[in-house]
TORTORVO-139590 format. One record per atom (N, C-alpha, C, CB): residue in three letters; z, y, x. Coordinates in steps of 0.05 Angstrom, whole numbers, padded with zeros to 5 digits, always signed. Glycine has a CB too. Layout:
BEGIN
ALAZYX
...
//
This chain:
BEGIN
GLU+00001-01401+00602
GLU-00010-01383+00588
GLU+00021-01370+00580
GLU-00032-01395+00563
LYS+00017-01348+00580
LYS+00042-01331+00576
LYS+00037-01321+00549
LYS+00047-01306+00598
GLY+00068-01320+00540
GLY+00066-01302+00509
GLY+00092-01329+00496
GLY+00020-01302+00487
LEU+00093-01313+00480
LEU+00107-01334+00449
LEU+00084-01346+00440
LEU+00122-01316+00417
SER+00083-01362+00430
SER+00057-01368+00416
SER+00068-01393+00394
SER+00030-01379+00439
GLY+00054-01397+00367
GLY+00065-01416+00351
GLY+00063-01397+00322
GLY+00098-01427+00362
ASP+00054-01378+00317
ASP+00044-01369+00293
ASP+00013-01371+00282
ASP+00050-01344+00293
TRP+00013-01385+00263
TRP-00017-01392+00258
TRP-00020-01384+00223
TRP-00025-01431+00266
PHE-00039-01365+00221
PHE-00043-01362+00188
PHE-00074-01367+00184
PHE-00033-01328+00174
SER-00076-01374+00165
SER-00106-01379+00154
SER-00117-01351+00133
SER-00105-01412+00133
THR-00145-01354+00132
THR-00151-01326+00120
THR-00174-01335+00120
THR-00145-01298+00135
ASN-00192-01310+00101
ASN-00219-01307+00101
ASN-00235-01296+00124
ASN-00224-01292+00081
THR-00250-01310+00132
THR-00269-01304+00159
THR-00294-01279+00150
THR-00288-01339+00171
SER-00287-01267+00126
SER-00305-01246+00113
SER-00280-01228+00115
SER-00321-01253+00078
SER-00260-01225+00112
SER-00239-01206+00110
SER-00240-01188+00130
SER-00214-01217+00111
GLN-00237-01152+00119
GLN-00230-01140+00137
GLN-00207-01141+00167
GLN-00227-01127+00122
LYS-00190-01153+00158
LYS-00166-01162+00182
LYS-00189-01181+00200
LYS-00132-01184+00167
VAL-00206-01197+00197
VAL-00219-01217+00222
VAL-00234-01195+00234
VAL-00241-01246+00212
ARG-00247-01175+00217
ARG-00267-01158+00237
ARG-00250-01138+00256
ARG-00289-01136+00217
ALA-00229-01131+00243
ALA-00213-01111+00263
ALA-00197-01126+00282
ALA-00193-01090+00249
PHE-00188-01152+00282
PHE-00176-01169+00297
PHE-00200-01174+00327
PHE-00169-01196+00275
ARG-00226-01176+00316
ARG-00246-01184+00331
ARG-00254-01158+00349
ARG-00269-01196+00312
GLU-00250-01141+00344
GLU-00251-01110+00351
GLU-00229-01102+00372
GLU-00247-01091+00323
ASP-00209-01110+00354
ASP-00181-01101+00377
ASP-00160-01126+00365
ASP-00162-01060+00372
PRO-00157-01150+00390
PRO-00137-01167+00379
PRO-00102-01153+00377
PRO-00139-01193+00400
LYS-00099-01137+00380
LYS-00069-01127+00384
LYS-00061-01133+00346
LYS-00067-01085+00399
ALA-00030-01139+00359
ALA-00019-01137+00324
ALA+00012-01138+00331
ALA-00030-01170+00297
SER+00019-01149+00302
SER+00040-01149+00308
SER+00054-01161+00279
SER+00047-01123+00319
VAL+00078-01175+00278
VAL+00087-01189+00258
VAL+00115-01191+00255
VAL+00075-01212+00259
TYR+00129-01193+00233
TYR+00155-01187+00230
TYR+00170-01201+00207
TYR+00157-01161+00227
PHE+00190-01219+00222
PHE+00199-01234+00199
PHE+00227-01222+00201
PHE+00196-01269+00201
MET+00238-01228+00173
MET+00262-01222+00169
MET+00280-01244+00149
MET+00261-01195+00158
ASP+00300-01241+00153
ASP+00326-01256+00136
ASP+00337-01236+00119
ASP+00352-01268+00155
ARG+00329-01228+00086
ARG+00338-01216+00074
ARG+00370-01222+00072
ARG+00322-01216+00056
SER+00376-01241+00063
SER+00409-01251+00055
SER+00425-01247+00084
SER+00411-01290+00043
ARG+00413-01245+00111
ARG+00439-01237+00132
ARG+00427-01219+00140
ARG+00450-01255+00155
PHE+00406-01196+00134
PHE+00402-01169+00141
PHE+00395-01175+00173
PHE+00431-01148+00133
GLN+00383-01187+00178
GLN+00369-01198+00203
GLN+00334-01194+00208
GLN+00376-01230+00202
GLY+00324-01183+00235
GLY+00296-01188+00231
GLY+00285-01189+00259
GLY+00282-01166+00215
VAL+00263-01198+00269
VAL+00250-01196+00290
VAL+00222-01183+00289
VAL+00248-01220+00299
SER+00215-01165+00310
SER+00194-01151+00306
SER+00180-01166+00334
SER+00200-01116+00303
LEU+00152-01175+00325
LEU+00140-01188+00352
LEU+00114-01174+00354
LEU+00136-01224+00351
ALA+00110-01164+00382
ALA+00081-01156+00383
ALA+00063-01170+00404
ALA+00078-01127+00389
GLY+00035-01167+00401
GLY+00023-01192+00407
GLY-00009-01182+00411
GLY+00028-01215+00382
THR-00017-01210+00413
THR-00047-01207+00399
THR-00057-01233+00383
THR-00071-01202+00423
VAL-00077-01224+00368
VAL-00090-01259+00347
VAL-00114-01259+00363
VAL-00101-01258+00303
GLU-00112-01284+00362
GLU-00147-01299+00367
GLU-00154-01312+00337
GLU-00148-01332+00397
VAL-00182-01301+00334
VAL-00193-01315+00305
VAL-00205-01342+00323
VAL-00223-01293+00282
LEU-00197-01366+00309
LEU-00201-01392+00309
LEU-00220-01409+00292
LEU-00181-01398+00306
GLU-00243-01415+00294
GLU-00259-01426+00273
GLU-00265-01452+00281
GLU-00285-01410+00267
THR-00255-01473+00298
THR-00257-01497+00311
THR-00251-01513+00284
THR-00235-01501+00339
PRO-00260-01533+00285
PRO-00251-01560+00262
PRO-00224-01564+00270
PRO-00270-01595+00264
GLU-00213-01566+00297
GLU-00190-01578+00292
GLU-00168-01554+00291
GLU-00186-01599+00315
ALA-00175-01530+00298
ALA-00156-01505+00281
ALA-00161-01500+00252
ALA-00161-01476+00294
LYS-00176-01501+00245
LYS-00180-01503+00206
LYS-00168-01528+00193
LYS-00217-01505+00195
GLU-00167-01555+00206
GLU-00160-01573+00196
GLU-00124-01572+00202
GLU-00178-01595+00207
ARG-00114-01550+00226
ARG-00089-01559+00221
ARG-00076-01545+00207
ARG-00076-01563+00241
LEU-00085-01527+00193
LEU-00067-01508+00174
LEU-00085-01516+00138
LEU-00073-01466+00189
TRP-00092-01540+00138
TRP-00113-01536+00116
TRP-00095-01558+00098
TRP-00150-01544+00126
ARG-00081-01551+00078
ARG-00070-01564+00051
ARG-00078-01567+00035
ARG-00055-01558+00040
GLU-00078-01585+00016
GLU-00093-01593-00009
GLU-00083-01568-00027
GLU-00084-01625-00022
GLY-00104-01563-00041
GLY-00101-01547-00056
GLY-00116-01516-00046
GLY-00073-01548-00061
ASP-00123-01518-00018
ASP-00137-01494-00006
ASP-00164-01490-00018
ASP-00140-01497+00025
GLN-00176-01519-00029
GLN-00205-01514-00037
GLN-00209-01498-00068
GLN-00220-01543-00039
LEU-00190-01488-00077
LEU-00188-01474-00100
LEU-00191-01442-00084
LEU-00158-01483-00120
TYR-00190-01436-00067
TYR-00204-01421-00047
TYR-00228-01412-00030
TYR-00197-01424-00039
TYR-00229-01443-00016
TYR-00251-01454-00006
TYR-00268-01468-00005
TYR-00250-01458+00004
LYS-00284-01472-00027
LYS-00300-01485-00049
LYS-00311-01504-00027
LYS-00324-01464-00067
ARG-00322-01500-00001
ARG-00336-01525+00009
ARG-00317-01539+00031
ARG-00366-01516+00023
GLY-00289-01532+00031
GLY-00265-01549+00036
GLY-00262-01537+00068
GLY-00271-01586+00030
VAL-00253-01550+00074
VAL-00247-01540+00111
VAL-00267-01536+00126
VAL-00233-01562+00131
ALA-00290-01550+00121
ALA-00312-01537+00131
ALA-00328-01508+00123
ALA-00327-01556+00129
ASP-00322-01496+00097
ASP-00323-01474+00086
ASP-00328-01451+00115
ASP-00296-01470+00066
PRO-00343-01434+00112
PRO-00355-01417+00132
PRO-00339-01386+00128
PRO-00391-01415+00127
ASP-00327-01391+00100
ASP-00308-01366+00096
ASP-00276-01375+00102
ASP-00312-01352+00061
TYR-00270-01398+00117
TYR-00242-01406+00120
TYR-00239-01403+00161
TYR-00238-01444+00103
CYS-00226-01388+00158
CYS-00218-01387+00193
CYS-00184-01387+00189
CYS-00233-01351+00215
VAL-00181-01386+00223
VAL-00149-01392+00224
VAL-00145-01371+00249
VAL-00138-01431+00233
LEU-00124-01353+00242
LEU-00113-01331+00264
LEU-00088-01340+00288
LEU-00098-01306+00245
ARG-00091-01348+00307
ARG-00066-01353+00321
ARG-00054-01333+00332
ARG-00067-01369+00340
PHE-00032-01321+00320
PHE-00019-01299+00339
PHE+00002-01309+00364
PHE-00002-01279+00319
THR+00001-01296+00387
THR+00019-01298+00413
THR+00025-01274+00416
THR+00008-01308+00439
ALA+00054-01274+00415
ALA+00074-01251+00425
ALA+00070-01248+00456
ALA+00107-01259+00419
ALA+00070-01218+00461
ALA+00074-01211+00485
ALA+00101-01203+00495
ALA+00059-01193+00488
LYS+00116-01189+00470
LYS+00144-01176+00462
LYS+00153-01173+00443
LYS+00150-01157+00468
GLY+00185-01171+00444
GLY+00190-01172+00411
GLY+00220-01155+00418
GLY+00192-01211+00392
ARG+00229-01148+00391
ARG+00253-01137+00383
ARG+00271-01150+00360
ARG+00247-01113+00376
TYR+00289-01151+00370
TYR+00309-01169+00346
TYR+00326-01146+00332
TYR+00334-01196+00362
TYR+00333-01145+00304
TYR+00348-01130+00297
TYR+00369-01144+00271
TYR+00331-01106+00291
GLY+00391-01139+00283
GLY+00415-01149+00261
GLY+00448-01137+00269
GLY+00417-01188+00263
ASP+00462-01141+00253
ASP+00481-01130+00259
ASP+00491-01107+00265
ASP+00485-01138+00269
PHE+00474-01081+00255
PHE+00470-01057+00253
PHE+00467-01050+00285
PHE+00491-01043+00236
GLN+00449-01065+00301
GLN+00441-01060+00328
GLN+00409-01076+00331
GLN+00468-01073+00350
SER+00404-01062+00349
SER+00369-01085+00356
SER+00374-01084+00391
SER+00321-01062+00342
LYS+00347-01108+00398
LYS+00357-01106+00426
LYS+00332-01124+00436
LYS+00391-01119+00432
ASP+00322-01115+00457
ASP+00291-01129+00461
ASP+00294-01154+00466
ASP+00272-01117+00485
LEU+00274-01171+00463
LEU+00270-01202+00466
LEU+00253-01204+00491
LEU+00255-01217+00439
GLN+00261-01218+00509
GLN+00244-01220+00537
GLN+00235-01252+00538
GLN+00265-01211+00569
TRP+00213-01262+00544
TRP+00213-01279+00558
TRP+00196-01285+00582
TRP+00214-01292+00544
THR+00191-01314+00603
THR+00172-01310+00618
THR+00155-01334+00617
THR+00180-01304+00643
ALA+00168-01347+00606
ALA+00141-01369+00601
ALA+00138-01380+00572
ALA+00145-01399+00621
ARG+00120-01393+00561
ARG+00105-01401+00541
ARG+00130-01415+00521
ARG+00079-01423+00551
GLN+00139-01406+00505
GLN+00160-01410+00485
GLN+00154-01414+00449
GLN+00177-01384+00490
THR+00173-01432+00437
THR+00163-01425+00412
THR+00188-01416+00394
THR+00148-01450+00399
ILE+00192-01400+00372
ILE+00217-01407+00354
ILE+00217-01422+00335
ILE+00228-01389+00343
GLY+00237-01442+00336
GLY+00235-01467+00326
GLY+00208-01479+00318
GLY+00250-01467+00307
LYS+00208-01490+00298
LYS+00182-01501+00287
LYS+00152-01480+00282
LYS+00192-01514+00256
GLU+00132-01484+00286
GLU+00110-01471+00288
GLU+00109-01466+00258
GLU+00086-01486+00303
LYS+00103-01440+00252
LYS+00107-01430+00230
LYS+00071-01431+00216
LYS+00124-01399+00235
CYS+00067-01435+00189
CYS+00041-01432+00183
CYS+00038-01412+00153
CYS+00030-01464+00180
HIS+00028-01394+00153
HIS+00021-01371+00135
HIS+00002-01373+00118
HIS+00015-01352+00146
GLU-00009-01357+00104
GLU-00032-01352+00093
GLU-00028-01316+00084
GLU-00037-01377+00067
LEU-00049-01310+00097
LEU-00053-01279+00085
LEU-00080-01283+00068
LEU-00057-01253+00112
ARG-00083-01269+00050
ARG-00103-01277+00032
ARG-00102-01252+00013
ARG-00098-01308+00018
//
C-alpha cells in the first residue's frame, strides 16, 4: 500500500463530510506547531470505515455521550486518511515531502471531528 498512513478520525456516519468522502475521497490535513511556527500539509484520500475493528480502535471512554448505542452505534464511523504527498512549512521556507513506501509520522494520531 503506497502512501503515508496513520491518521484516523472518528465522526458521525450521518455527517455531510462522510457523504462527501463517499462521493469523492480526496482530502487534505494540516498539522501545525504554533510555538515553533512549523506545519505540514498532507494531501491524499479518506476511507470511511464501519467495521467493528476500526470502530473499536478509536473508541474511548466517554464516547457514549455522543453515541448512545456505544461502539456499535450506526451513527459512529471511522475515517482513515492516507497521504499521497505533503509539504513542510517552517523557518520561513517550504519544501515538498516525498516517500516511496508506506511510512508513518511518529505514533498514529487519533482525532475527533464533530
